[in-house]
N, CA, C and O of each residue as an XYZ file, in Angstrom:
456
protein
N      -9.053    -22.274     46.379
C      -9.382    -20.928     46.830
C      -8.305    -20.151     46.783
O      -7.261    -20.551     47.298
N      -8.378    -18.840     46.122
C      -7.447    -18.012     46.389
C      -7.411    -17.341     47.663
O      -8.346    -17.390     48.462
N      -6.174    -16.621     47.884
C      -5.753    -15.867     49.076
C      -6.935    -14.899     49.439
O      -7.392    -14.772     50.575
N      -7.329    -14.293     48.415
C      -8.369    -13.239     48.669
C      -9.604    -13.793     48.987
O     -10.329    -13.322     49.864
N      -9.903    -14.853     48.261
C     -11.233    -15.680     48.663
C     -11.299    -16.127     50.021
O     -12.352    -16.215     50.652
N     -10.126    -16.418     50.478
C     -10.008    -17.167     51.755
C     -10.214    -16.000     52.838
O     -10.989    -16.152     53.783
N      -9.543    -14.937     52.661
C      -9.541    -13.658     53.422
C     -11.010    -13.182     53.486
O     -11.461    -12.777     54.557
N     -11.828    -13.220     52.281
C     -13.252    -12.777     52.353
C     -14.002    -13.695     53.243
O     -14.929    -13.329     53.964
N     -13.514    -15.007     53.147
C     -14.539    -16.020     54.058
C     -14.098    -15.706     55.535
O     -14.961    -15.533     56.395
N     -12.772    -15.634     55.831
C     -12.488    -15.304     57.326
C     -13.328    -13.985     57.564
O     -14.133    -13.980     58.495
N     -13.192    -12.951     56.827
C     -13.995    -11.614     57.100
C     -15.596    -11.929     57.416
O     -16.188    -11.515     58.413
N     -16.125    -12.676     56.454
C     -17.520    -13.116     56.681
C     -17.787    -13.821     57.873
O     -18.856    -13.592     58.440
N     -16.977    -14.663     58.362
C     -17.067    -15.467     59.629
C     -16.846    -14.618     60.626
O     -17.482    -14.851     61.654
N     -16.019    -13.556     60.629
C     -15.594    -12.803     61.848
C     -15.994    -11.243     61.795
O     -15.457    -10.413     62.529
N     -16.769    -10.998     61.064
C     -17.289     -9.672     60.833
C     -17.261     -8.943     62.005
O     -16.471     -8.017     62.191
N     -18.309     -9.417     63.024
C     -18.412     -8.650     64.221
C     -17.260     -8.509     65.051
O     -17.010     -7.471     65.663
N     -16.497     -9.617     65.084
C     -15.154     -9.561     65.994
C     -14.176     -8.820     65.446
O     -13.392     -8.162     66.131
N     -14.148     -8.876     64.063
C     -13.172     -8.236     63.380
C     -11.770     -8.754     63.467
O     -10.759     -8.063     63.336
N     -11.820    -10.306     63.752
C     -10.613    -10.989     63.913
C     -10.305    -11.626     62.493
O     -11.201    -12.163     61.842
N      -9.064    -11.546     62.069
C      -8.467    -12.078     60.916
C      -7.797    -13.451     61.312
O      -6.907    -13.540     62.158
N      -8.326    -14.508     60.607
C      -7.958    -15.821     60.903
C      -6.909    -16.301     59.733
O      -6.035    -17.146     59.930
N      -7.125    -15.659     58.543
C      -6.079    -16.171     57.438
C      -4.893    -15.187     57.338
O      -5.146    -14.006     57.576
N      -4.045    -15.417     57.120
C      -2.926    -14.724     56.714
C      -2.233    -15.220     55.402
O      -2.184    -16.419     55.130
N      -1.690    -14.235     54.590
C      -1.295    -14.511     53.299
C       0.071    -15.522     53.333
O       0.990    -15.312     54.125
N       0.076    -16.491     52.502
C       1.332    -17.230     52.526
C       2.707    -16.545     52.615
O       2.843    -15.340     52.405
N       3.563    -17.242     52.888
C       4.989    -16.635     53.280
C       5.484    -15.994     51.908
O       5.962    -14.862     51.823
N       5.296    -16.908     50.809
C       5.761    -16.275     49.481
C       4.784    -15.337     48.815
O       4.952    -15.139     47.612
N       3.767    -14.722     49.441
C       3.106    -13.697     48.778
C       3.693    -12.511     48.481
O       4.607    -12.138     49.216
N       3.354    -11.814     47.527
C       4.003    -10.432     47.236
C       3.448     -9.301     48.017
O       2.305     -9.383     48.465
N       4.082     -8.395     48.183
C       3.689     -7.141     49.059
C       2.281     -6.859     48.704
O       1.456     -6.770     49.613
N       1.923     -6.708     47.451
C       0.482     -6.373     47.141
C      -0.515     -7.307     47.768
O      -1.526     -6.917     48.352
N      -0.135     -8.682     47.595
C      -1.123     -9.790     48.117
C      -1.036     -9.574     49.693
O      -2.121     -9.666     50.267
N      -0.125     -9.352     50.345
C      -0.080     -9.345     51.857
C      -0.808     -8.049     52.205
O      -1.389     -8.027     53.290
N      -0.855     -6.927     51.400
C      -1.555     -5.599     51.758
C      -3.000     -6.069     51.571
O      -3.790     -5.862     52.492
N      -3.413     -6.691     50.448
C      -4.787     -6.760     50.258
C      -5.501     -7.928     51.005
O      -6.727     -7.995     51.091
N      -4.772     -8.708     51.459
C      -5.230    -10.039     52.465
C      -5.918     -9.507     53.423
O      -6.856    -10.213     53.794
N      -5.760     -8.261     54.095
C      -6.663     -7.730     55.244
C      -7.821     -6.969     54.863
O      -8.553     -6.524     55.748
N      -8.116     -6.734     53.440
C      -9.204     -6.133     53.042
C     -10.157     -6.907     52.439
O      -9.734     -7.628     51.536
N     -11.655     -6.973     52.755
C     -12.750     -7.805     52.211
C     -13.113     -7.411     50.747
O     -14.237     -7.018     50.437
N     -12.121     -7.541     49.908
C     -12.552     -7.303     48.421
C     -11.630     -8.422     47.620
O     -10.669     -9.010     48.115
N     -12.123     -8.582     46.306
C     -11.489     -9.476     45.287
C     -10.757     -8.613     44.328
O     -11.329     -7.616     43.885
N      -9.651     -8.876     43.998
C      -9.035     -8.025     42.893
C      -9.182     -8.771     41.545
O      -8.927     -9.974     41.489
N      -9.559     -8.128     40.536
C      -9.495     -8.807     39.243
C      -8.998     -7.399     38.302
O      -8.993     -6.215     38.638
N      -8.566     -8.088     36.916
C      -8.115     -7.110     36.009
C      -9.111     -7.171     34.803
O      -9.738     -8.142     34.380
N      -9.090     -5.918     34.378
C     -10.137     -5.442     33.228
C      -9.234     -4.728     32.181
O      -8.288     -4.005     32.495
N      -9.586     -4.977     31.012
C      -9.092     -4.191     29.974
C     -10.096     -3.165     29.674
O     -11.230     -3.345     29.229
N      -9.439     -1.914     30.023
C     -10.124     -0.614     30.024
C      -9.441      0.342     28.941
O      -8.267      0.659     29.133
N     -10.051      0.774     27.920
C      -9.420      1.529     26.708
C      -8.144      0.843     26.298
O      -7.229      1.570     25.911
N      -7.942     -0.590     26.335
C      -6.702     -1.172     25.948
C      -5.679     -1.104     27.257
O      -4.515     -1.483     27.128
N      -6.065     -0.717     28.229
C      -5.147     -0.718     29.404
C      -5.331     -1.936     30.372
O      -6.444     -2.143     30.857
N      -4.255     -2.756     30.667
C      -4.772     -3.689     31.694
C      -4.987     -2.856     33.232
O      -4.112     -2.164     33.753
N      -6.170     -3.071     33.726
C      -6.364     -2.296     34.920
C      -6.780     -3.271     35.941
O      -7.566     -4.196     35.738
N      -6.124     -2.965     37.191
C      -6.389     -3.628     38.425
C      -7.593     -2.908     39.143
O      -7.684     -1.684     39.229
N      -8.558     -3.856     39.677
C      -9.869     -3.145     40.153
C     -10.051     -4.104     41.583
O      -9.907     -5.326     41.614
N     -10.313     -3.453     42.449
C     -10.753     -4.115     43.894
C     -12.400     -3.951     43.948
O     -13.010     -2.896     43.774
N     -12.964     -5.233     44.227
C     -14.406     -4.940     44.595
C     -14.700     -5.917     45.626
O     -14.136     -6.997     45.808
N     -15.726     -5.360     46.323
C     -16.294     -6.189     47.249
C     -17.859     -5.704     47.914
O     -18.275     -4.591     47.591
N     -18.423     -6.289     48.541
C     -19.706     -5.856     49.093
C     -20.908     -6.107     48.276
O     -20.803     -6.639     47.171
N     -22.109     -5.730     48.796
C     -23.433     -5.645     47.922
C     -24.067     -4.372     48.425
O     -23.823     -3.751     49.460
N     -24.835     -4.150     47.574
C     -25.778     -2.847     47.899
C     -25.481     -1.674     46.681
O     -25.012     -1.940     45.574
N     -25.802     -0.557     47.078
C     -25.776      0.462     45.919
C     -24.054      0.781     45.833
O     -23.238      0.939     46.741
N     -23.903      0.800     44.440
C     -22.254      0.967     44.129
C     -21.781      2.144     44.622
O     -22.552      3.104     44.640
N     -20.526      2.280     45.078
C     -19.786      3.190     45.457
C     -18.232      3.005     44.830
O     -17.445      2.096     45.092
N     -18.057      4.021     44.022
C     -16.620      4.088     43.345
C     -15.627      4.931     44.114
O     -15.875      6.120     44.310
N     -14.589      4.410     44.529
C     -13.488      5.093     45.271
C     -12.383      5.393     44.496
O     -11.651      4.434     44.248
N     -12.016      6.651     43.973
C     -10.942      6.925     43.072
C      -9.713      7.510     43.940
O      -9.956      8.384     44.771
N      -8.622      7.119     43.788
C      -7.397      7.570     44.525
C      -6.800      9.043     43.806
O      -7.341      9.468     42.785
N      -5.900      9.607     44.298
C      -5.363     10.531     43.693
C      -3.939     10.390     43.080
O      -3.408      9.284     42.978
N      -3.340     11.529     42.678
C      -2.053     11.240     41.881
C      -1.060     10.758     42.797
O      -0.770     11.274     43.876
N      -0.527      9.661     42.252
C       0.583      8.809     42.822
C       0.086      7.816     43.878
O       0.847      7.168     44.596
N      -1.256      7.749     43.917
C      -2.024      6.755     44.897
C      -2.504      5.316     44.161
O      -2.422      5.165     42.942
N      -2.883      4.551     44.838
C      -3.511      3.441     44.203
C      -4.668      2.964     45.131
O      -4.836      3.399     46.270
N      -5.465      2.004     44.514
C      -6.715      1.610     45.223
C      -6.654      1.091     46.686
O      -7.624      1.244     47.428
N      -5.450      0.442     47.126
C      -5.332     -0.093     48.372
C      -5.290      0.990     49.538
O      -5.509      0.696     50.713
N      -4.942      2.452     49.031
C      -5.031      3.548     49.972
C      -6.373      3.665     50.715
O      -6.455      4.262     51.788
N      -7.445      3.064     50.101
C      -8.721      3.125     50.532
C      -8.956      1.938     51.893
O      -9.933      1.901     52.642
N      -7.795      1.068     51.922
C      -7.937     -0.098     52.884
C      -8.566      0.293     54.246
O      -9.232     -0.585     54.793
N      -8.456      1.388     54.813
C      -8.894      1.639     56.250
C     -10.288      1.847     56.168
O     -10.920      1.619     57.200
N     -10.995      2.282     55.039
C     -12.515      2.672     54.896
C     -13.275      1.433     54.228
O     -14.412      1.119     54.581
N     -12.573      0.763     53.253
C     -13.433     -0.350     52.611
C     -13.957     -1.242     53.667
O     -15.169     -1.413     53.536
N     -13.443     -1.856     54.656
C     -14.114     -2.819     55.522
C     -15.598     -2.419     56.045
O     -16.543     -3.206     56.081
N     -15.638     -1.062     56.443
C     -16.911     -0.441     56.721
C     -17.980     -0.293     55.589
O     -19.195     -0.453     55.708
N     -17.342      0.012     54.573
C     -18.227      0.303     53.447
C     -18.752     -0.717     52.654
O     -19.778     -0.567     51.990
N     -17.955     -1.979     52.694
C     -18.459     -3.028     52.142
C     -19.698     -3.652     52.838
O     -20.401     -4.449     52.218
N     -19.934     -3.354     53.925
C     -20.979     -3.750     54.830
C     -22.244     -3.296     54.175
O     -23.214     -4.053     54.206
N     -22.326     -2.150     53.593
C     -23.601     -1.605     53.119
C     -23.488     -1.224     51.514
O     -24.475     -0.816     50.902
N     -22.318     -1.376     50.945
C     -22.269     -0.922     49.588
C     -21.462     -1.894     48.802
O     -20.750     -2.715     49.381
N     -21.558     -1.826     47.327
C     -20.761     -2.565     46.408
C     -19.440     -1.592     46.074
O     -19.510     -0.706     45.223
N     -18.544     -1.793     46.647
C     -17.306     -0.936     46.441
C     -16.483     -1.295     45.404
O     -16.264     -2.491     45.216
N     -15.932     -0.358     44.615
C     -15.406     -0.659     43.330
C     -14.026      0.391     43.413
O     -14.188      1.599     43.245
N     -12.926     -0.076     43.634
C     -11.683      0.672     43.699
C     -10.557      0.440     42.849
O      -9.583     -0.245     43.160
N     -10.763      1.164     41.533
C      -9.495      0.813     40.409
C      -8.207      1.518     40.744
O      -8.100      2.590     41.340
N      -7.141      0.671     40.219
C      -5.812      1.429     40.317
C      -5.874      2.224     38.974
O      -6.000      1.585     37.929
N      -5.788      3.646     38.949
C      -5.976      4.406     37.721
C      -4.553      3.916     36.649
O      -3.527      3.389     37.077
N      -4.793      4.205     35.411
C      -3.704      3.996     34.458
C      -2.339      4.673     35.142
O      -2.265      5.823     35.575
N      -1.168      3.568     35.127
C       0.045      4.048     35.632
C       0.063      4.048     37.104
O       1.063      4.531     37.635
N      -0.703      3.671     37.712
C      -0.740      3.563     39.314
C      -0.873      2.217     39.776
O      -1.540      1.416     39.121
N      -0.331      1.903     40.792
C      -0.565      0.454     41.396
C      -0.220     -0.655     40.483
O       0.862     -0.771     39.908
N      -1.140     -1.391     40.404
C      -1.077     -2.821     39.510
C      -1.456     -2.512     38.234
O      -1.142     -3.332     37.371
N      -2.186     -1.311     37.825
C      -2.607     -1.128     36.358
C      -1.324     -0.580     35.675
O      -0.385     -0.065     36.283
N      -1.412     -0.774     34.216
C      -0.490     -0.535     33.288
C      -0.555      0.802     32.746
O      -1.365      1.642     33.136
N       0.271      0.983     31.877
C       0.026      2.477     31.132
C       0.154      1.766     29.678
O       0.996      0.984     29.237
N      -1.129      2.403     29.047
C      -1.229      1.959     27.361
C      -0.226      2.527     26.643
O       0.671      3.218     27.126
N      -0.386      2.203     25.306
C       0.513      2.781     24.419
C       0.434      4.329     24.405
O      -0.584      4.983     24.635
N       1.525      4.762     24.136
C       1.507      6.381     24.119
C       1.685      6.917     25.555
O       1.815      6.274     26.597
N       1.657      8.319     25.348
C       1.728      9.022     26.530
C       0.491      8.866     27.530
O      -0.596      8.672     26.986
N       0.519      8.923     28.828
C      -0.585      9.016     29.767
C      -1.066     10.493     29.816
O      -0.367     11.461     30.115
N      -2.362     10.500     29.477
C      -3.033     11.789     29.594
C      -4.304     11.791     30.010
O      -4.944     10.762     29.793
N      -4.938     12.854     30.659
C      -6.263     12.662     31.338
C      -7.396     12.333     30.096
O      -8.465     11.783     30.360
N      -7.091     12.665     28.972
C      -8.095     12.358     28.000
C      -8.212     10.702     27.765
O      -9.222     10.000     27.812
N      -7.027     10.383     27.537
C      -7.007      8.797     27.393
C      -7.372      8.151     28.669
O      -7.954      7.067     28.627
N      -7.098      8.687     29.758
C      -7.385      7.752     31.068
C      -8.881      7.870     31.230
O      -9.431      7.000     31.905
N      -9.468      8.641     30.804
C     -11.186      8.840     31.101
C     -12.072      8.350     29.937
O     -13.302      8.331     29.989
N     -11.320      7.951     28.868
C     -12.043      7.558     27.684
C     -12.481      5.974     27.992
O     -13.124      5.338     27.157
């Protein structure tokens, strides 16, 4: 079971008390430590040839959270726990931000939304 799956299990067990039982392992990266407190799973998708990190969690109507320039998906960490109770939350790191890569060539708006 991954750290994120363990965290999700702890969140499910203690949702009402909002008590976190699992802590990331001592050797975890800063990103893993940050995401350990959020009830989401991180995965990578190839979107328009760009390796893109996406946070997902919850069930219900989909809700997509987009960060602004210089941001990344985990900036939503304070609101995600409340939203996943009623929605399927999807929060990508846009190209060139967070854990997402920049594809070949220049990063431009047209390439980012294709």
